[in-house]
N, C-alpha and C positions, 0 to 999 in steps of 0.2 A: 727288722731293728725290735727285738723286743726285751726290755730291760724291767730288772728290781733297783729300784735308788734305795740305797742306804745311807744313814748316817744317822749323828745326832740331832735335836732339835737346837737351832740355831746355824745348820752347818751352811746350808744354803741350798739344799736340793731342790726345792722352789722355786729361785730364781735360775740355779742351771736348767731346769726342768724346761721353763718357759723359751730359754732361748733355744734348747732340743727340739722345742715344737715348730719356733719358728723355723728352723733352718732347715727341718727334717723332715717337718708333716705328719708326724706319727701324732695322737691325742695322747693326753695325760690322763690315765686313770687313778682316781683320787680316791678311796674308800670313804671319806668324808663326805663330797661331793656326789659319789654315787647313793649313799644313805639319804643327805638331804633331798636330792630330786625324786627318790623313790617314793620317801615320805609324801613332797610334795605334790605326786600325781598319783599318789596314793594307789600302788602298785600291789600284790599280793602279797610280796617281799616286803614293800614299804610299811604297808601293814602290820604284820609282824614284827619288824626293825621300831614301829611308832609304840607298839604295845609292850615291847621289851624295856625300852626306854621311859615309858611311861609307870612302867612297875619299879624302876630307880636299876631296871640291872642291865649286863652289857648284852649287844647285840652276839648272838653267837654264830659262829666260823662257817656253819652252813647258808645260814641268810647271807653273810657278806660275800660268799664263794659264789651262790646265788647269782649276787649283782653285778659281780665280774662276769661269771658266766654269759649274762644277760647282753651287758657291755660287749663283752667281744666277739657277739655275733654280728653287730652292727660293721658295715662295709668298711669304715673309716680305720679300723682296725687290720685290714688285711695285710698292709706294707706292715705293719707295728705297733707297738704300744710302749707305753713307759711308765711302770708300776708306782707309785708312792704314797705311802702309807701304812702299807701290807705288803707281803706280811709282817709282823711285829715278832714272833716267836718261833720255835722249831715246828710246832705242832700245824702254827698256819702254812708255814714254809712246805711243810712233806704234802699237806693236804693242797694247797695250789700247786703243787710239782703233777702229781696227779693229775689232776682237773685240767693243766693245760697240756699235758701229753694224750688226755684225751681228747683233746679239740686238736691235736697236732699242729699244736703252738708253743712248742715247750721254751723255755727262757735260753737265753745267749748269755746276757751276763749281768752280773750282781754288783753294779757300780756303786763302790764306797765315796762319799764326799768326806775325806776325813780333816779333823781339826782339833787341835789340843785343848782339853778341857778349859784353861785361864781365858783360852781366846773364845771359846764358848760363853762362859760366864760375863765376859766384857760385851762381847756383842747383844748377850738376850737382856741383861741389866741395864744398857746403855741404848733401847730401843724408843724410839719417840714416834709418832704417828701424827697426823695433821689429821683435825678433825674435820675437816674444811672437804679437802682435795684428798684424803689417805696417802698423802706424798712419806716415804720413809725416811726416818734421820738416827743416825746414833753419836751418842754425846762423844766416844772416844775416836769412832774415824771417818766418820762423814757427820759431823755437827752443822747444826743450823749457822747463819751469820748471827743472827741475833740469839740471844737464849729464849728458849720457847715461845718461837716464831715461825712459821713455816717461809722461805725462802719466796717460793713461787705465790704462795694466793696471800699469807701474811698472818692464815688462821693461827691459830692456838694448837698447839705439839699437846700429846697425850700421851704419858706412860701409863701403859696397862697395870692394873692391879697385881698380877700374876706374875711381872716382870720383875722380881726379887730375888734377891740370893736362895732365899730358903728352901720357894716353892722349885727356883728354876736347878735347884741344888738335887730335890728328889725328883722332879724328871727326869734330870740328868743320870743317877741312882739307878733308876727302873729303868733306863735305854742299856746301861751298862750290865742288868741280872737279865732281860729278857731280849731285847734286841740285839746286843754283842754277839750271840751266841750263832746269828746267821751270816755274822762273817768267815767262821771258820767251817761251815756248812757249804757255800759256798765254794769255798776255796777248796774244799776236798772235791768239790765237782769239777773243777778248774776252771769255773765260772767266775770268779772274783778276780776283779780290777778294781787299783785303788789310784786315789786325785788327792792331792793334798789343796784343802777349801781355804786356805790362807793366801790373801795377795787380790789383786785387782782382778775383778768379776771375769774381764774379758782375756786374762793370762789362764784363768782356771778354767774356763770354755773351750780355749785351745788345748790345753792338757785333756779335757775330754774327749776333744775330736779325735785326737791322735790314738787314746783310747779306742774311739769306733770305728776308727779306718781299719786298727787290727782286730776286729771283734771275728770268731767264727763265724760262717755263713748257717750253719745248723744251732738246733739247739743242744749236740753232745758236746761232753767237755773234752777238749783237746788231749789224744791219747798220746806219752811219750813214749816216742822211736827205742825200741830196744837195740842196744848196741850190739855191732857184727861181730861175729864170733870168730876168731883168731883160726887165719891157717894156716897149717905148719905146711912146710918145702920139703919136695921128695926128697931132700940132702938129705935133712935132719930127720926124716924119717927112718931113712938107710941105716944115719947112722943108731938112731936107736935102738935098731932092729941089731945092728951090727955088734952093741953093748948091751946084752943082756945082762939083768940085775936080779941080783936072787931076792925072796923074800924081805930080809931083813934092811936093805940099803933101799929098798922101795920105800918099805914104810920110815925110815929115818927121811927121805928125800918129800914123804907127804908129810910127815911131822914139819921138817924147815919152810916147804910152802906154804904150810896152814902159818905159820908163825910168822913168815912173811907176810901173808893176805893181814893176819888179826895187826901188825903192826902198823900197815900201811890202813888199815880201817881206823886204828888208834893216830895216825897222822893226818890223815883225811879230817876226822874228828876237831883233832886241835887249832887242824888248818879253819873249819868250817867254824869253831868258835871263836876263834880270833878273828874271822870275817864279821862274824855275828856283832862282836863286842866292837867293833871297828864303827858298821853299819848302825848300832846302838849310838856310840862316841858320835859319832858323825848328826845321827838324827838329833840329839840332844844339842848339840852346840848350835845347830840348824835351829832346833828351837829357841834356846835361849837368846840366836843370834833376831831370831821374829819378834820376838818376847820385849828385846831389847826397841828394836824399829817401833815396836806396836807404843811402847812407853815415850819413847821419842817425840814421833811422831802424837801421842794423846798431849805430851806437856807442851810441843808445841803451838799443836789446836787449842790447848788451855789458857795458853799466854796471848795468843790471837782474840779468844773469845773473850778473856780479861779487856783489851785493848778495846775491843769495839765497846762490849760492856762500859769500857770510861770514858769512849768518845758519845757512845749513845747518851750516858749522863750528862756528859759536858753540853751537849746538846739540847737535854731536857731543862735543864739547868740555866741555860741562854735563854730557853723559850720560856720557861717562867718568866725569868726577868723582865724579859720582852713584854709578856702580857702581863706582867704587874706595872710597870711602867705607863703601858699602855692604859688601862683600868684606872691609875692613878691619873694619868691626863685626862683621861675621860670625864672622870669624877670632878676634878677643877674646870673642865669648861662645864657640867654641868652647873656645879655652884656658880660658878660665874654669871651664865644664864639664869640661872635662878634671883641673883644676887639685881641681875640689870632689869630682868619681869619684877621683879618688887620694886624697885627704885620708880619702874615707868607706871605702875599700879599706883604708889603713895603720890607721884607727881600728879597724876590723875585727877585722883581725888581730890589731893588740893586745889588742884583747879576746879571740879565742880562744885567744889566748896565754896570757892572765890565765886562763882558763876552765882551759886543759889543766893551766897549774902548781897550780892548786887540787887540779884532779882527781887528780894525780901527788902530790901532798902527802898529799892526803886516803886515797890508795891506803896509802902508804908511814905513814902513823899504823897504817892495819887491819891493815897487814903485822906492822907492831911489836908492835902488843897480841895477835896472833895467836900469833906469837912467843912471847911472852912468857906467853900463856895454856898452851900446849905446856910452857913451860918450869916453871911452876908444875905443872903435872899433872905431868911428868916428877918433879920432886921430891918431891909428895906420894906416887906410887907406890912411889918407891924408901922413902921414910919409913914405908910399909905393907909393904913387904917387911923391912926391918928388925924392925920391930917382929914378926914373924910368926916371923922365925929366934930371936928370943930367947925 
C-alpha cells in the first residue's frame, strides 16, 4: 500500500490517515513531522532545513525529498506508506515519482478526500480545541454540551486566531491554484481515486476501505483494454468477392461509412454530454441536500445549545439566589450573636460595677469604724491622763 493523500485543508485527511494506520499497520509520512524530527535530531538535512527556516526561506524540495528517501529506507515502510502533505505542486509530484521509481516503491494510489468549499469553511471556522486535554469540537457539526467548555475534562475551548474566513479563504485559494492540479496529474496516470469526505467518519472510512480493496497491486496505471477487432465470416467474404465494386462505388461507400462514423461520434458526444450534465445535476442536488441537512443539523444543535444555555443560566441564577439567602442568613446570625455578646458584656460590666461599688462602700464603712475606734481610744487615753493629774 503506497498512497498519497490529497484534499483541501479541513477535508479530514489526518483523521482518515490515523484510521488507515490502525487497520493496515503502515506508517503515515508527514513532511511537517519529518522536518521537526530532523531539526530536533540535528541531522545534516535537518540543519540545512533549520538554516533555511531561520533565514525566512522555504525548505527546498531537494531537502524534503532527501528526508522522505531516508524515511522510506526504514523497515516499517516495506509493506507500504501513506504520504500526507507532500507533494503540494506538479514539480514536487514529478520529482517524487522519479525518486520512488528509483527506490522500486512507485505510488499505487492518489486518494482524494473531496469536500465542498462551503463545508470546508464551516469545518475550519467552527473548530474549537480544549486547552487542557486537546479534545476537538465543531460548533456546527459536533458542538460541546456547554458553550466554551469541554465535555471530557471541563477545560476551556480555544478558537485559533487563523481559523477565520479571511485566512481560511486564502489557504483554500492557494490549494486550488497549486495543489488541485495534482488531481488531473494522478488521474492521467490512472491512479486517482475519489472519496466524498462528507458524513460520519466511519462511513467515510468504509468508502476508503472499498477503494483500497480495489487498489492495483503494482505502481503502474491500469491499462485500458483494446476492443477486439471484428472478424468477418467466410460467407460475407465470398459475397464481397462475388460483387466487385468499381472505384466510384468504393469511394461513395467510404464516404457513407465516414459520415456514419462521424454521426455516431456526434451522437456519442451528445449522450456523454447529457450524461455528464445529469451527473453534474445529481451532484449539485446532492450538495444542496447535504447543505440543507447540515443547516438543519446546525439549527437543531443551535436550539439545543440555547436550551442548555437557558438551563445553565436558570441554574446559575438559582445558585446565586441560594447563595444570597445563605449569606443573608449568615449575616443575620452574625448580627444576632454580636448583639448577644454585647448584651452579655454589658451585663458583666454592670455586675462588676455593682461589685466594685459594694466593695467601695464596705471599705468606707470599715474606714469609718476604724476612725471611730481610734477617736474613742484617744478620748479614753485623755480621760485617763486627766484622772492621773488630779
